[in-house]
N, C-alpha and C positions, 0 to 999 in steps of 0.2 A: 690679345688674342684674336687669332685669323677669324675670317667669316664664316668658317665651317668647323672650327674646334669643338669638340664634344657636342654638349649640348648648347652652344651659343649660336644665335641665329642673326645676322648681319643684312642678309639680302632678300628677306621674305621668303616665299615659300611657292613660286612659281605661278601663283593664283591671282595676279593681278588683273588680268582679262574677265575671270570669273568674279570678282567683287566690282569690277570697273561700271556695271550698270547698276549697281546698288549705291555706290558712290555718286555717279553722275544724278540720280535720282534725289537723293540726299542734300547734295551740295551745289549742284549748278542751276543756272535761272536763264530762262528766255528772254526775261526783260533785259538782262544784264547784257546778253548776247545782241539785243536789240541795240542797246546803249552803245557797245563798242563798235557795230556798224555803223553808227551815225557819230563817228567823232568824238565818242564819250560824251555828248549831249543831248538832252530830251526835253520838250516843253509840255507839259500838261495843263492845260488852264493858266492860272497865274503863276504855275511854278516852272522855272528853267533850272535844270539839274546839269552841273558841270562834273564829271566824274573825273578824277584824277587819272592819267595815262598809266600807271603802275599803282596796282591796288589787292588786296584779297590775299587768298591761298599762294604761297610760293612753292618751290619745288620741293623742299625739305619738309615743309608742312603735309603738302599731298602725299608724299613718299612716306611718313611716319603714320597718316590716318590710313592709308591703304595698306600697310604693313599689318597695322593693328586689327583691320579687317579678316585679313589673310590668315593671321593667327589664330581667330575665332574658327575660320573654316579649317584650318589644319587641325586644331586640336578641339574637336566639336565635343568630346564628352569630359576634357579635363578643366578644372578651376584655373582661370586664367586672373591675373593682378597686372594693375599699372602703380608704378611705384609713386607716379604724380599724376597730376594732368597731363594727357598725351600733348596738348597742346594748351594754350589759354584762349580756350573759346567754348562757353557753356554749352551750346546747342552739341557740338561734337562730342564733348564730355558726356551729356545726357544720354546722347544715341549709345553709345559704347556700354554706359550702364544698363541699358535696355539691352542690350546683346549679352547680358549676364557676365560682363567683364567688372571684376571688383577692383577699387582704389584702395592703397593702403592708408588706413587710417593716419592723420595728422594731428597731432594735439595743438594747444592754443599757441605753445611754445616753440611750436614748429618742427618738433621731433616725430618722427614717424614711427609706427609700431607694425613692426615686421613678425609679430608673434604668430599671426594667422597664417602666414604662408607655411605650407607643408612642403616634406622633402617630396621633389620632382614635380611641384607644381610649375605651371608656366607663367613667366613673370615679363613684362613689357616694360623697357625703360623708353620713357618719352624723348621727344625731340631736343630737349634740353640736356640730355645726359643723367649719369647717376655719380655718385660719388665713388672713391674709391672704397671707402668703407662699406658703402652698399653692396658693391658688386662683390668684396670678399664674403660677406654675410650671405648673398644669394648663392654663389658657388659653393658656401659650406653646407647649405642645404640642398646641393645637386639640382637646382631649378633649371628649367628649360628658359633659357634668356634670351628674348626679341628685343635685340637693340636697334631701336630707332634713332638713335643720336644724328642730329644734323652734321653732315660732314663740315660745316663750317665752324662748329664747335669743337669737333674733335681737331681741327686745324689749329685753334688757339691750345688745345691742350699739349700738340706736339711743340709749340713754342714755349709753352711753361715748364715743360719738360725739360727743353735746352736750358733756359734758366737755371732748372735745378742741377743739371749735371755740371752747370758752371760756378755752383755755390753764389747764384744771384737770387736776389730776393725779387718776387713778383710784384710788382705794382698793378693791382687789377682797377680798371675804370668799369665800374657796375655797381650793382646794388646787392649789399652784403648777405641779404636774406632770398635772392633771388635762385632760383633750382639751377640756373646755368652756372652763376657766380659760385655757389657752394660746390658744385661739381668740379669747375676749375680749380679753384683754391685747394680741394682736397688734393691735387696732383702736384702741390708745392712744399715744402718742408717749411718756408718762411715765406709770409704774403703779407700785402696790405692792400684793402680796397678801398678805395678813393670813390665816391659817387659822383663828383662832379667837379668843375676846376676849382671852385672854392675851396673844398678840401685838399685838393692837389697844392693849392698855394699854401693852405696851411703848413703842410709837411715839407715842401721846400724852403718856406720861411726857417723852420725848425732846422731844417739841414744846415742852412747858411748862418743864422743867428743863435741858434740854440735855444734854449726855454726849459719848462717844467716837464720833466720826463713822465712825473705822474699824469699831469694834465694832458699830455699826448696820450698817454695808454687809456685813460677815462674816454677819451673823445672818440679813440677807435676800438673800444673794447671788446666791440662785437664783429668787429672787421679786420682783425688780424689773427695772426697764426699764435698757438699757444707758445708762451716763452718769448713773445716779440719782444725787442729791444732795440728801440730806435736810435740808440747809440753805437749799435754794432750792425744792425740789419739794413741799415738804410746807406751803407757805404758802397754797396755793389747792387743796383737796380737793372731790373728789365720791365718794361710796360708791356702789359696785355689789357685784353678787354673783355666785356660780356658783349656778345656780337649783335646785340640789338640797341646799343647806345647811339647817340648822336656821333656821325663819324667825326665831324668837325671838331666836336669838344676832346674826343679820344686823340685828336692830332695836336689838339694845343696843349693837351696834358703831356703827350711826348715830347714835345719842343721844351714846354715848362721845366721838365726833367732834366732833358739834355742839357738847356741853358745853366741849371742849377748845379749839375754834377761839373760843367765846363769851369765855374766859379770856383767850386770847392777844390777841385784836383787838379784842374790845368789841362789845355788841349792834348797834349803830351800823353797823360793817363786817361782819357776820357774812354775809351774802349775796354779800360779795366775796370771801369765804375758804372757803365750806363750801355744799355742794349735798347734798341729803338724798337717800337711796338709792330713795324711792318703793317700790312692790311690786312686785318683781321676783322672787320665789319662785314657782315654778310652781304652777298651782292643785292638779294632781296631787299634787305633792311634799305641799302644805300639807294636802290631804285625808287622804292615807296617816297624816302626821304626828298630825293630830286623832285618826283612829280609833284611832291606836295609844295614844293620851292616852287614850281610853275605854276600850280594851281592858285596859289595866293597872288600871283602877278594879276590875275582875273578881277574885274570889279565881282564882288560876292557880297550878301548881305548877310550870310552866315555860312557856318561849315559844321558838317555832321562828320565826327570821326568816329568810326564804328570797329568795336573790337573789344575785347574780352577786358574787364576792368583791372586785372591784374597783369595785362598784356603791356612788357616794356616798350616794345616799339610802337605800340598803338599809343601810348602816352607820348611819345617822344614826337610823333607826327602832330599831336594837338600843341605841343611846344612850339612847333614851328608857326601854327596860326595864333599863338598867344604872343610871339616875339612880333607879330604885324600889326598886334592890337585888333585882330578881327573876331567878331562872336564867332564861338564854337562850342559845341557840345560833344564829348566824348561819352558814346553810349555803347553798351555791349549788345544790343539787339532791339527790335521793333518794339518788345514789352516796356521799354522805357518811356516811349510815347504814351502816356496814359490819358485819362477821359478829361475833358474840359481843358486841352491846349496845355495840357502838363507835359515837361520832359524830365525824367530822372538822369542827371547826369554826374562826371566826375571831373574833378582837376588834376594833373599830374602830380605825383607825390603826396597828394592828399587822401588820407584814408576814408573820409567821409563824404558820401553821397550827396548832393543838392537837388532839389527839386525847383524848377523854374517855371513860373506860369506865364501864359501869353507869350511863349517863346517863338510862336509862328503868326507874324504880322499879315494884316490883309493887303491886299495888292499885288502888284507885279514884284517876285522875289528872285534872285538867283541864288542858289544853294549848292555850295562848293561839296563834294563827297568823297573820302577816301575812307580805307579800313586797313587794319593792320594784318601783318603776313599770316595770322590764323584766323581771317573770317572768312567764310564761305560765301560764295555770289549769292546763295539763297538767302541768306541773313540780310545782305546789303539790300536786295529785291524786295524783302518784307517791309524794310524801313522806307523804301522810297514808296511803295503801295499804301503804307500807314500814314506817310506825309502828304502824298495826292489828296487823300481820302478826308486829311483834316482841313486842308486847305478849300476843299469845295464846300464842306460845314461851316466855314467861318463867313 
């Protein structure tokens, strides 16, 4: 679709300045502005804060949130839906709910219920995008579609589309149940999703050494296209990715598949069997990962990683801290810092939350702070204020 075709809107409604004051009030912070002005460092009492050079809201997130606010202004009387969380941040999503924007219900098994959407109603597609099937359903309902899909995500879709044209299977580095990966995989007839380097090694070992087809299909039963056959669909592959994965791991997976196809088919035939991933990790994700790598080089007593618990890019920031064996806590906001010096937090790829007591020690402490690309400055500031208050009470 073009940006202006029919009831499809890709550029907003020219109301960015009008909603700008509201967005600034809701999501920006004077405290974070002060931190930026002082080389991202601040000391209050016994606590010294080191803020990562790049953190928080990225351009794509800012654009998606702004478009959602514009949509409410442009359609003041219409019922408005979002097919998923606009971004992975509870504060932003709750603010949209307060603006009388409805979220499509999602069952425990992840299936969305679109039955409540009536013909001609307004539907916002989140920054992660929407699947081909969802788009078709909404078009059949003749909905007003406001598409906030991040251009970096669309870029991956173009790449996967080329794989499809050339009859290559898309090997997608991502999480099979993540909205972005679901949307990406829907654009490929044949695909296989690998979450990490370990799963990629499993696939490549199968390519070179063979193995149990049934075991392979059982392992990837939720992460491959219908009718996927590893004996057929792994002979021509192209590598793509969820844009919020670790760039280094995507590169390793790409090289692993390239080396595997070289061994299997020889250098003279590699172009017929392998297409490289290119650079499709989004700039903002990479900037935040690079900034985190710089941050962990400082002496830090602990790190707070702030972002939605279901935010992929935030989880990967904590993985960097974990790789250095640093004490770190992934929290989604100030409410995670509870009474009695407790903190509610989460580890990457762990569905369960943990509560740690006495997490903030007495004495001089240096705390590293970073935040995922969906985290507003206001949320970061509230976390800092609560941390300062707790330190003063110890």
